[in-house]
PDBQT receptor file of N, H, CA, C and O in Angstrom, charges set to zero:
ATOM      1  N   MET A   1       0.827  -1.168  -0.003  1.00  0.00    +0.000 N 
ATOM      2  CA  MET A   1       0.011   0.008  -0.011  1.00  0.00    +0.000 C 
ATOM      3  C   MET A   1       0.907   1.224   0.033  1.00  0.00    +0.000 C 
ATOM      4  O   MET A   1       1.909   1.285   0.745  1.00  0.00    +0.000 OA
ATOM      5  N   HIS A   2       0.491   2.184  -0.766  1.00  0.00    +0.000 N 
ATOM      6  H   HIS A   2      -0.323   2.134  -1.344  1.00  0.00    +0.000 HD
ATOM      7  CA  HIS A   2       1.271   3.443  -0.850  1.00  0.00    +0.000 C 
ATOM      8  C   HIS A   2       0.343   4.588  -1.298  1.00  0.00    +0.000 C 
ATOM      9  O   HIS A   2      -0.492   4.428  -2.188  1.00  0.00    +0.000 OA
ATOM     10  N   GLY A   3       0.523   5.739  -0.650  1.00  0.00    +0.000 N 
ATOM     11  H   GLY A   3       1.201   5.869   0.073  1.00  0.00    +0.000 HD
ATOM     12  CA  GLY A   3      -0.315   6.908  -0.997  1.00  0.00    +0.000 C 
ATOM     13  C   GLY A   3      -1.495   7.043  -0.040  1.00  0.00    +0.000 C 
ATOM     14  O   GLY A   3      -1.551   6.397   1.007  1.00  0.00    +0.000 OA
ATOM     15  N   SER A   4      -2.432   7.901  -0.430  1.00  0.00    +0.000 N 
ATOM     16  H   SER A   4      -2.386   8.426  -1.280  1.00  0.00    +0.000 HD
ATOM     17  CA  SER A   4      -3.608   8.214   0.369  1.00  0.00    +0.000 C 
ATOM     18  C   SER A   4      -4.624   7.054   0.287  1.00  0.00    +0.000 C 
ATOM     19  O   SER A   4      -4.872   6.488  -0.777  1.00  0.00    +0.000 OA
ATOM     20  N   TRP A   5      -5.196   6.731   1.458  1.00  0.00    +0.000 N 
ATOM     21  H   TRP A   5      -4.995   7.192   2.323  1.00  0.00    +0.000 HD
ATOM     22  CA  TRP A   5      -6.220   5.678   1.560  1.00  0.00    +0.000 C 
ATOM     23  C   TRP A   5      -7.381   6.154   2.403  1.00  0.00    +0.000 C 
ATOM     24  O   TRP A   5      -7.234   6.971   3.312  1.00  0.00    +0.000 OA
ATOM     25  N   LYS A   6      -8.559   5.608   2.067  1.00  0.00    +0.000 N 
ATOM     26  H   LYS A   6      -8.679   4.944   1.328  1.00  0.00    +0.000 HD
ATOM     27  CA  LYS A   6      -9.782   5.827   2.857  1.00  0.00    +0.000 C 
ATOM     28  C   LYS A   6     -10.393   4.455   3.072  1.00  0.00    +0.000 C 
ATOM     29  O   LYS A   6     -10.469   3.631   2.160  1.00  0.00    +0.000 OA
ATOM     30  N   PHE A   7     -10.825   4.233   4.305  1.00  0.00    +0.000 N 
ATOM     31  H   PHE A   7     -10.764   4.902   5.046  1.00  0.00    +0.000 HD
ATOM     32  CA  PHE A   7     -11.492   3.000   4.716  1.00  0.00    +0.000 C 
ATOM     33  C   PHE A   7     -12.949   3.319   5.062  1.00  0.00    +0.000 C 
ATOM     34  O   PHE A   7     -13.224   4.308   5.741  1.00  0.00    +0.000 OA
ATOM     35  N   TYR A   8     -13.875   2.488   4.598  1.00  0.00    +0.000 N 
ATOM     36  H   TYR A   8     -13.651   1.685   4.046  1.00  0.00    +0.000 HD
ATOM     37  CA  TYR A   8     -15.302   2.745   4.801  1.00  0.00    +0.000 C 
ATOM     38  C   TYR A   8     -15.940   1.591   5.598  1.00  0.00    +0.000 C 
ATOM     39  O   TYR A   8     -15.505   0.444   5.502  1.00  0.00    +0.000 OA
ATOM     40  N   ARG A   9     -16.961   1.913   6.370  1.00  0.00    +0.000 N 
ATOM     41  H   ARG A   9     -17.314   2.845   6.448  1.00  0.00    +0.000 HD
ATOM     42  CA  ARG A   9     -17.748   0.902   7.055  1.00  0.00    +0.000 C 
ATOM     43  C   ARG A   9     -18.662   0.190   6.046  1.00  0.00    +0.000 C 
ATOM     44  O   ARG A   9     -18.822   0.630   4.908  1.00  0.00    +0.000 OA
ATOM     45  N   LYS A  10     -19.253  -0.920   6.498  1.00  0.00    +0.000 N 
ATOM     46  H   LYS A  10     -19.122  -1.277   7.423  1.00  0.00    +0.000 HD
ATOM     47  CA  LYS A  10     -20.175  -1.644   5.653  1.00  0.00    +0.000 C 
ATOM     48  C   LYS A  10     -21.402  -0.762   5.223  1.00  0.00    +0.000 C 
ATOM     49  O   LYS A  10     -21.992  -0.961   4.161  1.00  0.00    +0.000 OA
ATOM     50  N   ASP A  11     -21.748   0.217   6.103  1.00  0.00    +0.000 N 
ATOM     51  H   ASP A  11     -21.269   0.379   6.966  1.00  0.00    +0.000 HD
ATOM     52  CA  ASP A  11     -22.886   1.060   5.739  1.00  0.00    +0.000 C 
ATOM     53  C   ASP A  11     -22.527   2.152   4.801  1.00  0.00    +0.000 C 
ATOM     54  O   ASP A  11     -23.399   2.942   4.441  1.00  0.00    +0.000 OA
ATOM     55  N   GLY A  12     -21.197   2.261   4.343  1.00  0.00    +0.000 N 
ATOM     56  H   GLY A  12     -20.489   1.618   4.636  1.00  0.00    +0.000 HD
ATOM     57  CA  GLY A  12     -20.758   3.211   3.394  1.00  0.00    +0.000 C 
ATOM     58  C   GLY A  12     -20.166   4.501   4.024  1.00  0.00    +0.000 C 
ATOM     59  O   GLY A  12     -19.621   5.345   3.313  1.00  0.00    +0.000 OA
ATOM     60  N   SER A  13     -20.277   4.637   5.331  1.00  0.00    +0.000 N 
ATOM     61  H   SER A  13     -20.720   3.951   5.908  1.00  0.00    +0.000 HD
ATOM     62  CA  SER A  13     -19.749   5.822   5.947  1.00  0.00    +0.000 C 
ATOM     63  C   SER A  13     -18.192   5.779   6.091  1.00  0.00    +0.000 C 
ATOM     64  O   SER A  13     -17.624   4.713   6.328  1.00  0.00    +0.000 OA
ATOM     65  N   LEU A  14     -17.560   6.874   5.955  1.00  0.00    +0.000 N 
ATOM     66  H   LEU A  14     -18.021   7.740   5.763  1.00  0.00    +0.000 HD
ATOM     67  CA  LEU A  14     -16.114   6.954   6.037  1.00  0.00    +0.000 C 
ATOM     68  C   LEU A  14     -15.711   6.633   7.486  1.00  0.00    +0.000 C 
ATOM     69  O   LEU A  14     -16.228   7.224   8.434  1.00  0.00    +0.000 OA
ATOM     70  N   MET A  15     -14.769   5.678   7.633  1.00  0.00    +0.000 N 
ATOM     71  H   MET A  15     -14.348   5.198   6.863  1.00  0.00    +0.000 HD
ATOM     72  CA  MET A  15     -14.310   5.271   8.944  1.00  0.00    +0.000 C 
ATOM     73  C   MET A  15     -12.956   5.898   9.316  1.00  0.00    +0.000 C 
ATOM     74  O   MET A  15     -12.746   6.362  10.436  1.00  0.00    +0.000 OA
ATOM     75  N   ARG A  16     -12.009   5.891   8.285  1.00  0.00    +0.000 N 
ATOM     76  H   ARG A  16     -12.180   5.514   7.375  1.00  0.00    +0.000 HD
ATOM     77  CA  ARG A  16     -10.654   6.391   8.611  1.00  0.00    +0.000 C 
ATOM     78  C   ARG A  16      -9.963   6.792   7.298  1.00  0.00    +0.000 C 
ATOM     79  O   ARG A  16     -10.213   6.217   6.238  1.00  0.00    +0.000 OA
ATOM     80  N   ASN A  17      -9.118   7.762   7.403  1.00  0.00    +0.000 N 
ATOM     81  H   ASN A  17      -8.915   8.229   8.264  1.00  0.00    +0.000 HD
ATOM     82  CA  ASN A  17      -8.271   8.113   6.213  1.00  0.00    +0.000 C 
ATOM     83  C   ASN A  17      -6.929   8.565   6.658  1.00  0.00    +0.000 C 
ATOM     84  O   ASN A  17      -6.746   9.067   7.767  1.00  0.00    +0.000 OA
ATOM     85  N   GLY A  18      -5.961   8.374   5.748  1.00  0.00    +0.000 N 
ATOM     86  H   GLY A  18      -6.109   7.965   4.847  1.00  0.00    +0.000 HD
ATOM     87  CA  GLY A  18      -4.559   8.741   6.011  1.00  0.00    +0.000 C 
ATOM     88  C   GLY A  18      -3.707   8.277   4.837  1.00  0.00    +0.000 C 
ATOM     89  O   GLY A  18      -4.218   7.971   3.759  1.00  0.00    +0.000 OA
ATOM     90  N   LYS A  19      -2.352   8.230   5.076  1.00  0.00    +0.000 N 
ATOM     91  H   LYS A  19      -1.937   8.479   5.951  1.00  0.00    +0.000 HD
ATOM     92  CA  LYS A  19      -1.439   7.846   4.074  1.00  0.00    +0.000 C 
ATOM     93  C   LYS A  19      -0.529   6.653   4.492  1.00  0.00    +0.000 C 
ATOM     94  O   LYS A  19      -0.219   6.426   5.661  1.00  0.00    +0.000 OA
ATOM     95  N   PHE A  20      -0.144   5.934   3.449  1.00  0.00    +0.000 N 
ATOM     96  H   PHE A  20      -0.396   6.119   2.499  1.00  0.00    +0.000 HD
ATOM     97  CA  PHE A  20       0.807   4.848   3.616  1.00  0.00    +0.000 C 
ATOM     98  C   PHE A  20       2.072   5.204   2.814  1.00  0.00    +0.000 C 
ATOM     99  O   PHE A  20       2.010   5.861   1.774  1.00  0.00    +0.000 OA
ATOM    100  N   ARG A  21       3.183   4.761   3.321  1.00  0.00    +0.000 N 
ATOM    101  H   ARG A  21       3.234   4.228   4.166  1.00  0.00    +0.000 HD
ATOM    102  CA  ARG A  21       4.454   4.798   2.561  1.00  0.00    +0.000 C 
ATOM    103  C   ARG A  21       5.052   3.408   2.648  1.00  0.00    +0.000 C 
ATOM    104  O   ARG A  21       5.414   2.932   3.724  1.00  0.00    +0.000 OA
ATOM    105  N   LEU A  22       5.146   2.773   1.498  1.00  0.00    +0.000 N 
ATOM    106  H   LEU A  22       4.852   3.160   0.624  1.00  0.00    +0.000 HD
ATOM    107  CA  LEU A  22       5.733   1.421   1.466  1.00  0.00    +0.000 C 
ATOM    108  C   LEU A  22       5.088   0.438   2.445  1.00  0.00    +0.000 C 
ATOM    109  O   LEU A  22       5.780  -0.365   3.070  1.00  0.00    +0.000 OA
ATOM    110  N   GLY A  23       3.762   0.505   2.575  1.00  0.00    +0.000 N 
ATOM    111  H   GLY A  23       3.200   1.157   2.066  1.00  0.00    +0.000 HD
ATOM    112  CA  GLY A  23       3.028  -0.401   3.407  1.00  0.00    +0.000 C 
ATOM    113  C   GLY A  23       2.903  -0.036   4.874  1.00  0.00    +0.000 C 
ATOM    114  O   GLY A  23       2.309  -0.786   5.650  1.00  0.00    +0.000 OA
ATOM    115  N   LYS A  24       3.455   1.110   5.267  1.00  0.00    +0.000 N 
ATOM    116  H   LYS A  24       3.937   1.719   4.637  1.00  0.00    +0.000 HD
ATOM    117  CA  LYS A  24       3.352   1.551   6.682  1.00  0.00    +0.000 C 
ATOM    118  C   LYS A  24       2.598   2.871   6.730  1.00  0.00    +0.000 C 
ATOM    119  O   LYS A  24       2.714   3.739   5.865  1.00  0.00    +0.000 OA
ATOM    120  N   GLN A  25       1.793   2.962   7.833  1.00  0.00    +0.000 N 
ATOM    121  H   GLN A  25       1.699   2.257   8.535  1.00  0.00    +0.000 HD
ATOM    122  CA  GLN A  25       1.029   4.212   8.036  1.00  0.00    +0.000 C 
ATOM    123  C   GLN A  25       2.008   5.334   8.416  1.00  0.00    +0.000 C 
ATOM    124  O   GLN A  25       2.936   5.149   9.203  1.00  0.00    +0.000 OA
ATOM    125  N   ILE A  26       1.748   6.526   7.806  1.00  0.00    +0.000 N 
ATOM    126  H   ILE A  26       0.994   6.677   7.166  1.00  0.00    +0.000 HD
ATOM    127  CA  ILE A  26       2.495   7.687   8.092  1.00  0.00    +0.000 C 
ATOM    128  C   ILE A  26       1.607   8.908   8.299  1.00  0.00    +0.000 C 
ATOM    129  O   ILE A  26       0.454   8.928   7.869  1.00  0.00    +0.000 OA
ATOM    130  N   GLY A  27       2.159   9.935   8.968  1.00  0.00    +0.000 N 
ATOM    131  H   GLY A  27       3.096   9.919   9.317  1.00  0.00    +0.000 HD
ATOM    132  CA  GLY A  27       1.422  11.168   9.132  1.00  0.00    +0.000 C 
ATOM    133  C   GLY A  27       0.209  11.008  10.017  1.00  0.00    +0.000 C 
ATOM    134  O   GLY A  27       0.111  10.060  10.796  1.00  0.00    +0.000 OA
ATOM    135  N   ILE A  28      -0.728  11.958   9.890  1.00  0.00    +0.000 N 
ATOM    136  H   ILE A  28      -0.648  12.728   9.258  1.00  0.00    +0.000 HD
ATOM    137  CA  ILE A  28      -1.916  11.966  10.683  1.00  0.00    +0.000 C 
ATOM    138  C   ILE A  28      -3.002  11.131  10.091  1.00  0.00    +0.000 C 
ATOM    139  O   ILE A  28      -3.347  11.326   8.925  1.00  0.00    +0.000 OA
ATOM    140  N   TRP A  29      -3.547  10.233  10.812  1.00  0.00    +0.000 N 
ATOM    141  H   TRP A  29      -3.266  10.075  11.759  1.00  0.00    +0.000 HD
ATOM    142  CA  TRP A  29      -4.700   9.409  10.422  1.00  0.00    +0.000 C 
ATOM    143  C   TRP A  29      -5.885   9.899  11.236  1.00  0.00    +0.000 C 
ATOM    144  O   TRP A  29      -5.783  10.081  12.450  1.00  0.00    +0.000 OA
ATOM    145  N   THR A  30      -7.029  10.115  10.553  1.00  0.00    +0.000 N 
ATOM    146  H   THR A  30      -7.112   9.968   9.567  1.00  0.00    +0.000 HD
ATOM    147  CA  THR A  30      -8.256  10.590  11.218  1.00  0.00    +0.000 C 
ATOM    148  C   THR A  30      -9.277   9.489  11.219  1.00  0.00    +0.000 C 
ATOM    149  O   THR A  30      -9.506   8.847  10.194  1.00  0.00    +0.000 OA
ATOM    150  N   THR A  31      -9.900   9.260  12.365  1.00  0.00    +0.000 N 
ATOM    151  H   THR A  31      -9.715   9.781  13.198  1.00  0.00    +0.000 HD
ATOM    152  CA  THR A  31     -10.986   8.326  12.497  1.00  0.00    +0.000 C 
ATOM    153  C   THR A  31     -12.302   9.125  12.670  1.00  0.00    +0.000 C 
ATOM    154  O   THR A  31     -12.328  10.093  13.431  1.00  0.00    +0.000 OA
ATOM    155  N   TYR A  32     -13.347   8.748  12.002  1.00  0.00    +0.000 N 
ATOM    156  H   TYR A  32     -13.325   7.962  11.384  1.00  0.00    +0.000 HD
ATOM    157  CA  TYR A  32     -14.612   9.461  11.979  1.00  0.00    +0.000 C 
ATOM    158  C   TYR A  32     -15.712   8.687  12.649  1.00  0.00    +0.000 C 
ATOM    159  O   TYR A  32     -15.685   7.456  12.650  1.00  0.00    +0.000 OA
ATOM    160  N   ASP A  33     -16.719   9.397  13.241  1.00  0.00    +0.000 N 
ATOM    161  H   ASP A  33     -16.741  10.397  13.239  1.00  0.00    +0.000 HD
ATOM    162  CA  ASP A  33     -17.849   8.750  13.798  1.00  0.00    +0.000 C 
ATOM    163  C   ASP A  33     -18.791   8.417  12.662  1.00  0.00    +0.000 C 
ATOM    164  O   ASP A  33     -18.500   8.744  11.511  1.00  0.00    +0.000 OA
ATOM    165  N   ARG A  34     -19.900   7.783  12.948  1.00  0.00    +0.000 N 
ATOM    166  H   ARG A  34     -20.136   7.518  13.883  1.00  0.00    +0.000 HD
ATOM    167  CA  ARG A  34     -20.781   7.309  11.880  1.00  0.00    +0.000 C 
ATOM    168  C   ARG A  34     -21.484   8.421  11.121  1.00  0.00    +0.000 C 
ATOM    169  O   ARG A  34     -21.996   8.180  10.028  1.00  0.00    +0.000 OA
ATOM    170  N   VAL A  35     -21.524   9.618  11.660  1.00  0.00    +0.000 N 
ATOM    171  H   VAL A  35     -21.108   9.813  12.548  1.00  0.00    +0.000 HD
ATOM    172  CA  VAL A  35     -22.175  10.711  10.915  1.00  0.00    +0.000 C 
ATOM    173  C   VAL A  35     -21.152  11.595  10.200  1.00  0.00    +0.000 C 
ATOM    174  O   VAL A  35     -21.525  12.607   9.607  1.00  0.00    +0.000 OA
ATOM    175  N   GLY A  36     -19.867  11.227  10.245  1.00  0.00    +0.000 N 
ATOM    176  H   GLY A  36     -19.564  10.404  10.726  1.00  0.00    +0.000 HD
ATOM    177  CA  GLY A  36     -18.819  11.874   9.495  1.00  0.00    +0.000 C 
ATOM    178  C   GLY A  36     -18.023  12.918  10.224  1.00  0.00    +0.000 C 
ATOM    179  O   GLY A  36     -17.207  13.606   9.611  1.00  0.00    +0.000 OA
ATOM    180  N   HIS A  37     -18.228  13.059  11.498  1.00  0.00    +0.000 N 
ATOM    181  H   HIS A  37     -18.891  12.500  11.996  1.00  0.00    +0.000 HD
ATOM    182  CA  HIS A  37     -17.458  14.035  12.321  1.00  0.00    +0.000 C 
ATOM    183  C   HIS A  37     -16.124  13.355  12.775  1.00  0.00    +0.000 C 
ATOM    184  O   HIS A  37     -16.113  12.183  13.151  1.00  0.00    +0.000 OA
ATOM    185  N   PRO A  38     -15.015  14.121  12.727  1.00  0.00    +0.000 N 
ATOM    186  CA  PRO A  38     -13.749  13.581  13.187  1.00  0.00    +0.000 C 
ATOM    187  C   PRO A  38     -13.843  13.185  14.667  1.00  0.00    +0.000 C 
ATOM    188  O   PRO A  38     -14.312  13.964  15.497  1.00  0.00    +0.000 OA
ATOM    189  N   HIS A  39     -13.404  12.000  14.977  1.00  0.00    +0.000 N 
ATOM    190  H   HIS A  39     -13.023  11.367  14.303  1.00  0.00    +0.000 HD
ATOM    191  CA  HIS A  39     -13.534  11.460  16.323  1.00  0.00    +0.000 C 
ATOM    192  C   HIS A  39     -12.169  11.405  16.972  1.00  0.00    +0.000 C 
ATOM    193  O   HIS A  39     -12.039  11.703  18.159  1.00  0.00    +0.000 OA
ATOM    194  N   LYS A  40     -11.113  11.018  16.193  1.00  0.00    +0.000 N 
ATOM    195  H   LYS A  40     -11.218  10.777  15.229  1.00  0.00    +0.000 HD
ATOM    196  CA  LYS A  40      -9.794  10.883  16.814  1.00  0.00    +0.000 C 
ATOM    197  C   LYS A  40      -8.741  11.058  15.689  1.00  0.00    +0.000 C 
ATOM    198  O   LYS A  40      -8.962  10.695  14.534  1.00  0.00    +0.000 OA
ATOM    199  N   GLU A  41      -7.599  11.626  16.086  1.00  0.00    +0.000 N 
ATOM    200  H   GLU A  41      -7.419  11.921  17.024  1.00  0.00    +0.000 HD
ATOM    201  CA  GLU A  41      -6.492  11.771  15.177  1.00  0.00    +0.000 C 
ATOM    202  C   GLU A  41      -5.277  11.016  15.818  1.00  0.00    +0.000 C 
ATOM    203  O   GLU A  41      -5.044  11.110  17.023  1.00  0.00    +0.000 OA
ATOM    204  N   THR A  42      -4.547  10.297  15.007  1.00  0.00    +0.000 N 
ATOM    205  H   THR A  42      -4.737  10.221  14.028  1.00  0.00    +0.000 HD
ATOM    206  CA  THR A  42      -3.374   9.542  15.439  1.00  0.00    +0.000 C 
ATOM    207  C   THR A  42      -2.250   9.927  14.553  1.00  0.00    +0.000 C 
ATOM    208  O   THR A  42      -2.383   9.895  13.330  1.00  0.00    +0.000 OA
ATOM    209  N   ASP A  43      -1.078  10.312  15.163  1.00  0.00    +0.000 N 
ATOM    210  H   ASP A  43      -0.969  10.338  16.157  1.00  0.00    +0.000 HD
ATOM    211  CA  ASP A  43       0.074  10.714  14.435  1.00  0.00    +0.000 C 
ATOM    212  C   ASP A  43       1.033   9.549  14.359  1.00  0.00    +0.000 C 
ATOM    213  O   ASP A  43       1.562   9.110  15.381  1.00  0.00    +0.000 OA
ATOM    214  N   PHE A  44       1.266   9.037  13.144  1.00  0.00    +0.000 N 
ATOM    215  H   PHE A  44       0.837   9.394  12.314  1.00  0.00    +0.000 HD
ATOM    216  CA  PHE A  44       2.241   7.975  12.917  1.00  0.00    +0.000 C 
ATOM    217  C   PHE A  44       3.622   8.468  12.546  1.00  0.00    +0.000 C 
ATOM    218  O   PHE A  44       4.504   7.657  12.265  1.00  0.00    +0.000 OA
ATOM    219  N   GLY A  45       3.828   9.722  12.535  1.00  0.00    +0.000 N 
ATOM    220  H   GLY A  45       3.111  10.380  12.762  1.00  0.00    +0.000 HD
ATOM    221  CA  GLY A  45       5.155  10.274  12.173  1.00  0.00    +0.000 C 
ATOM    222  C   GLY A  45       5.398  10.179  10.710  1.00  0.00    +0.000 C 
ATOM    223  O   GLY A  45       4.467   9.918   9.948  1.00  0.00    +0.000 OA
ATOM    224  N   SER A  46       6.632  10.383  10.276  1.00  0.00    +0.000 N 
ATOM    225  H   SER A  46       7.388  10.595  10.895  1.00  0.00    +0.000 HD
ATOM    226  CA  SER A  46       6.959  10.347   8.845  1.00  0.00    +0.000 C 
ATOM    227  C   SER A  46       7.747   9.187   8.433  1.00  0.00    +0.000 C 
ATOM    228  O   SER A  46       8.079   9.053   7.255  1.00  0.00    +0.000 OA
TER     229      SER A  46
């Protein structure tokens, strides 16, 4: 995996987005609640 990715729940709502570099998560990843509001941010560094 490489580049920007978005992961969705079975109901179609956005669950998480962020970036991969050579298969590893990098930068800020944002997790969203079921109505689309940001719930949590995780920093994986660069």
